[in-house]
LONU-356699 format. One record per residue (C-alpha): x, y, z. Coordinates in steps of 0.001 Angstrom, whole numbers, plus 500000, padded with zeros to 6 digits. Each point is the difference from the previous one (the first is absolute). Layout:
XYZ ...
% end
This chain:
326130902988119800 497276501605497886 499318503712499720 496564501027501331 497246500355497399 499974503800500345 503519500209498467 500203500754496283 502840497490499452 500532500843496331 500886503592500960 502490499232502780 503287501768499339 503115498448501516 503713500629499686 502117496934500651 503703499394499668 499765496226499835 503732499544499544 500649501571503424 496704498789501507 498765503549500650 496600501660499758 500153503769499864 496265500632500007 496595498547499330 496973502125499034 496708498256500696 496790501484498523 496820499387502015 496604499859498327 496531500635501410 496465499199498880 498989503616500556 501804503093498718 502681501348502339 502367502945499684 503609499093499119 502210499916503116 503521498603500274 502045499096503049 503711499181500328 500881497336502584 503574499410501184 500599496540501465 503079498022501089 500708497655497048 498025498175497292 498783496499500819 498525497989497122 497764502160497829 501035499868496359 498313500762496712 500846498995496460 497263501100497601 501563498133497087 499923496666501831 496731500684501843 501774499795503379 498157501836502783 501346499019503401 499166502033503095 500990499584503651 498395500542503395 501575503421500635 498973501400496627 496460498631500367 499628501464503493 501249503430498914 497833500230496895 496960498724501935 500535502779502534 500026502651497280 497146498381498088 497866500561503125 500995503666499849 499095500338496294 503493500537498610 500380499082496337 503745499335499899 502516498721502532 503697500347499183 502320497950502193 503740500541500423 502424498752502646 502962501015502137 501740496970498507 499101498939496447 501327496422500351 497408497211499976 499843497960503213 496935498266501379 501580500109503465 501673503248501013 502715498234502017 501723499288496653 500875503707499833 502561499256502722 502036497941497527 500796503192498063 500791502398502824 503549500432498619 498712500720496479 497083502426500408 499838500821496267 499066496376499283 496841500288502104 499139503688499595 500301499977496206 502037502568498090 496957501697498436 497648499707502956 500340503537501334 499781501467496491 496534498494499506 498805500807503507 501161503614499682 498219500250496649 496752498777501549 500317502300503021 500700503049497850 497332499192497395 497176501507502054 497631497269498781 499411498409503405 497384501129502467 502085498525502803 503258498203500660 499687497133502473 503017498619501860 499511496351500948 503395498341500321 499459498560503476 502694498959502473 503483498678499439 500474497013497695 499707496792502022 503115498885501869 501806503280499281 503455500423501431 501329503407501088 501436500699496538 496645499339498326 498193502165502549 502346502898499207 499529499494496256 496218499874500450 499894503278501919 502372501590497490 497778498844497158 496899501425501670 501817503306500464 500858500025496282 496346499334499190 498825502773502301 502313502406498139 498542498829496675 496448500511501258 501066503460501168 497003500700502251 497388499339497342 496463499052501083 501148496817501776 497982497603502169 500164496612501686 497162497591500734 498673499064503422 503016500338502314 503741500143500385 501804496835501109 503427499275501524 502305503025500099 497408502207498278 499843498140496684 496713500201498053 497944496802500121 500685497672497042 497317499870497306 499618496231500283 498439500336503467 497782503052499557 496419499818501189 497807500892497023 498051502605501978 503023501527501763 500535503777499730 502827501753498200 502054502336502189 502513502714499168 503599498735499917 502859502017501476 503586499202498982 501861497841502505 503576499702498701 500918503326498404 
% end
């Protein structure tokens, strides 16, 4: 899938661990025809899907979640969207997370929280948006417990910063997933659910 034309592809910054099939973050710069003030937003999703970048090889592959999220913030005149995830492991379909319920480190990523904490504490983001959505598909009880535990860990990392969700909460008070946001939906203040 292509990135939208308002993305400055050559300036995308991405941190991949291709050996372990992990993406720790992707920073997507948005460009406008008119001058706009610099504004950055940090978005925390469930897990990466397909989006990859390799400047050396000219590889610029996006996915539907990333395109939806950056389109939402393009409408709101943000100039940079940084996306991280509860789980850094690449899976197009979240039900694959269930295969690793007994080895959480393999899906969370050993350095994931280090990078997320660095972003949260940097002070460079106007807002932090939580957008991980409901349980991974076909979750068993063990996966549901891990998912709630992981959200609690993330809420501790965020530490009551200026945190929002988009549109509405879904099953069991999870913030709506970025892939299904309405582009005109409002942002609302997020209150911790699991700590």
